[in-house]
C-alpha positions as CSV (number, residue, x, y, z in Angstrom):
1,M,14.2,14.7,14.3
2,Y,11.9,11.9,15.6
3,L,8.8,12.9,13.6
4,Y,8.7,10.1,10.9
5,L,9.4,7.4,13.6
6,Y,6.7,8.6,15.8
7,I,4.3,8.5,12.5
8,N,5.0,4.8,12.2
9,L,4.4,4.1,15.7
10,A,1.0,5.9,15.6
11,I,0.1,3.7,12.4
12,V,0.8,0.4,14.2
13,I,0.5,1.0,17.9
14,F,-3.5,0.3,18.0
15,P,-3.4,-2.8,15.7
16,L,-0.5,-4.3,17.1
17,I,-2.2,-4.2,20.7
18,I,-5.6,-5.5,19.4
19,S,-4.0,-8.2,17.6
20,L,-3.1,-10.0,20.6
21,E,-6.7,-10.6,21.2
22,R,-7.6,-14.0,20.0
23,K,-11.7,-14.3,20.8
24,R,-13.0,-12.3,18.0
25,I,-10.7,-10.9,15.2
26,N,-7.8,-13.5,16.1
27,F,-5.7,-11.7,14.0
28,Y,-2.6,-13.4,15.9
29,S,-3.9,-16.6,14.2
30,K,-3.2,-15.2,10.8
31,M,0.3,-14.0,11.3
32,K,2.0,-16.6,8.8
33,S,-0.3,-15.1,5.9
34,V,0.3,-11.6,7.0
35,A,4.0,-11.7,7.4
36,L,4.7,-13.5,4.0
37,S,2.7,-10.8,2.5
38,I,4.9,-8.3,4.1
39,F,7.9,-9.9,3.2
40,L,7.1,-10.6,-0.5
41,V,5.3,-7.2,-1.4
42,S,7.5,-5.1,0.9
43,S,10.6,-6.5,-1.0
44,V,9.4,-5.3,-4.1
45,F,8.1,-1.5,-3.1
46,V,11.4,-1.2,-0.9
47,A,13.1,-2.3,-4.3
48,W,11.0,0.5,-6.1
49,D,11.6,2.9,-3.2
50,A,15.5,2.8,-3.3
51,F,15.5,3.0,-7.0
52,A,13.2,5.9,-7.3
53,T,15.1,7.6,-4.3
54,S,18.4,7.1,-6.2
55,R,16.5,8.6,-9.4
56,G,15.8,11.6,-7.3
57,H,11.8,10.9,-7.8
58,W,11.5,12.0,-3.9
59,S,13.9,12.7,-0.9
60,F,13.5,12.9,2.8
61,N,14.0,15.6,4.9
62,P,17.0,15.0,7.6
63,A,15.4,17.5,10.0
64,Y,12.4,14.6,10.8
65,L,14.6,11.6,10.5
66,V,17.1,9.7,13.1
67,G,19.7,9.5,10.3
68,T,20.2,5.5,9.9
69,K,20.0,4.7,6.2
70,F,19.5,1.3,4.7
71,L,20.0,0.6,0.9
72,G,19.9,4.4,0.8
73,L,16.5,4.8,2.6
74,P,16.1,6.3,6.0
75,F,15.5,3.4,8.6
76,E,12.0,5.2,9.2
77,E,10.9,4.7,5.4
78,I,11.9,1.1,5.6
79,L,9.9,0.8,8.7
80,F,6.9,2.2,7.1
81,F,6.7,-1.0,4.8
82,I,6.1,-3.1,8.1
83,T,4.1,-1.2,10.0
84,V,1.5,0.1,7.0
85,P,0.8,-3.4,6.0
86,F,0.3,-5.0,9.2
87,S,-2.1,-2.4,10.3
88,C,-4.1,-2.2,6.8
89,L,-4.0,-6.4,6.7
90,F,-5.2,-6.2,10.5
91,T,-7.9,-3.5,9.2
92,Y,-9.1,-5.8,6.3
93,E,-9.7,-8.9,8.9
94,A,-11.3,-6.5,11.3
95,L,-13.7,-5.5,8.6
96,A,-14.2,-9.1,7.8
97,Y,-15.3,-10.0,11.1
98,F,-17.7,-7.0,11.6
99,L,-19.2,-6.7,8.3
100,K,-21.1,-8.9,5.8
101,D,-19.6,-9.4,2.7
102,A,-21.4,-9.2,-0.8
103,R,-20.5,-9.4,-4.2
104,I,-20.6,-6.4,-6.9
105,S,-21.4,-8.4,-9.8
106,L,-20.8,-5.7,-12.3
107,L,-17.1,-5.5,-11.6
108,D,-16.5,-9.1,-12.3
109,R,-15.3,-8.7,-15.6
110,L,-14.0,-4.9,-15.8
111,P,-10.6,-5.2,-13.9
112,P,-8.5,-7.1,-16.6
113,A,-9.8,-4.5,-19.4
114,V,-9.2,-1.3,-16.7
115,G,-5.5,-2.8,-16.0
116,I,-4.6,-3.3,-19.5
117,A,-6.0,0.5,-20.0
118,F,-3.5,1.8,-17.2
119,V,-0.6,-0.3,-18.6
120,L,-1.4,1.5,-22.0
121,L,-1.7,4.6,-20.5
122,S,1.5,4.7,-18.6
123,T,3.5,4.8,-21.9
124,I,2.5,8.1,-22.4
125,F,4.0,9.3,-19.4
126,F,7.6,7.7,-19.8
127,D,9.1,10.8,-19.3
128,R,7.6,11.4,-16.1
129,E,9.4,8.4,-14.2
130,Y,7.1,8.4,-11.2
131,T,3.9,8.9,-13.1
132,F,5.0,6.2,-15.4
133,L,5.6,3.4,-12.8
134,A,2.7,4.5,-10.8
135,L,0.2,4.0,-13.5
136,L,2.2,0.9,-14.7
137,S,1.9,-0.5,-11.2
138,V,-2.2,0.1,-11.2
139,G,-2.3,-1.9,-14.2
140,L,0.0,-4.8,-13.4
141,S,-1.4,-4.7,-9.6
142,I,-5.4,-4.9,-11.5
143,L,-4.1,-7.6,-13.6
144,I,-2.4,-10.0,-10.9
145,A,-5.3,-9.4,-8.5
146,S,-8.0,-10.6,-11.0
147,K,-6.1,-13.4,-11.8
148,S,-4.9,-14.7,-8.4
149,V,-8.0,-14.2,-6.2
150,G,-11.8,-15.1,-7.7
151,H,-14.0,-12.0,-7.0
152,F,-11.4,-9.7,-5.6
153,F,-12.7,-6.4,-7.0
154,S,-16.3,-7.5,-6.8
155,S,-16.1,-7.9,-3.2
156,K,-18.0,-5.5,-1.3
157,L,-15.4,-6.0,1.6
158,Y,-12.6,-5.3,-0.6
159,W,-14.0,-2.0,-1.2
160,S,-14.4,-1.2,2.2
161,Y,-10.9,-2.0,3.0
162,L,-9.8,0.5,0.4
163,A,-12.1,3.1,1.7
164,V,-10.8,3.0,5.4
165,T,-7.1,2.4,4.4
166,F,-7.2,5.4,2.0
167,T,-8.6,7.5,4.7
168,L,-6.0,6.8,6.9
169,F,-3.5,7.1,4.0
170,F,-4.6,10.5,3.3
171,V,-4.2,11.6,6.8
172,F,-0.6,10.3,7.4
173,N,0.7,11.1,3.6
174,F,-0.6,14.7,4.1
175,I,1.4,15.4,7.4
176,L,4.8,13.6,5.3
177,T,3.9,16.1,2.3
178,S,2.9,19.0,4.0
179,L,5.8,19.5,6.5
180,P,7.6,17.9,4.2
181,I,8.9,14.8,5.3
182,V,8.9,13.8,1.8
183,E,9.8,16.0,-1.1
184,Y,8.9,15.2,-4.9
185,S,11.0,16.0,-7.9
186,D,8.7,18.1,-10.4
187,L,10.5,16.6,-13.3
188,A,9.1,13.1,-11.9
189,I,5.7,13.8,-11.2
190,S,2.7,15.0,-13.5
191,G,2.3,18.0,-11.1
192,F,-1.4,16.8,-10.1
193,R,-2.0,17.1,-6.3
194,V,-4.7,16.7,-3.9
195,T,-3.8,19.1,-1.4
196,T,0.0,18.7,-1.0
197,I,-0.2,14.9,-2.1
198,P,1.0,14.0,-5.7
199,V,-1.8,12.0,-7.3
200,E,1.2,9.2,-7.8
201,D,0.9,8.4,-4.6
202,F,-2.6,7.5,-4.8
203,M,-1.8,5.2,-7.3
204,F,1.4,3.8,-5.7
205,N,-1.0,3.3,-2.5
206,F,-3.5,1.3,-4.6
207,S,-1.1,-1.0,-6.0
208,M,0.5,-1.8,-2.5
209,L,-2.7,-2.3,-0.8
210,S,-4.2,-4.7,-3.3
211,L,-1.2,-6.8,-3.7
212,Y,-0.7,-6.8,0.2
213,L,-4.2,-8.2,0.5
214,V,-3.9,-10.5,-2.5
215,V,-0.8,-12.3,-1.4
216,H,-2.4,-12.3,2.5
217,L,-5.5,-14.1,1.0
218,S,-3.9,-16.2,-1.1
219,V,-1.5,-17.5,1.2
220,A,-4.5,-18.0,4.0
221,R,-6.4,-19.9,1.5
222,R,-3.6,-22.4,0.8
223,L,-2.8,-23.0,4.5
224,K,-6.5,-23.5,5.8
225,A,-6.5,-26.0,2.6
226,D,-3.4,-27.8,4.0
């Protein structure tokens, strides 16, 4: 009954310990932008999660939960929106320390057009609510990111961040969906899966990880300027 809680701990334990180190990555010094990013973006995605749960897009297997709920969501699910962004933003800062960024100029002007395409594509799946919302979130996150942070999608560092975090996402989400801890309604999804993971989860994850990073970088830049 504690498995989902243990998954949360597994996600955050290493970044949490290493974040106290101040000589190299010095993640501790970036806590203001990290905390604000988690608060702002997680508020949106928790609201989406609560709405989706109430609509029956997905449900949670009580066999793996402690039983405490907030806004109709298990305590572990709320915790997920803290442990995941903390660990992912730590991953980005670690990559930024160890890797040299480079610009992929080909991607400079592409994202806005791609974002609009995803928004338009979402309307085709209006009868599949999770598919519709997932596609819409991808489109909106691309548009927001391309307007908020210069050269966001042409940054090699961003794609390295996405590659690492998506790999970890696949591992943990496979556990969540294969047991399953999270179960999905066939009426809300397209039916396409990668192993046991609905393709919509990849879109949800892309939007979430991109927006966490957008807010983190935007706030960090303003704090540095001040």
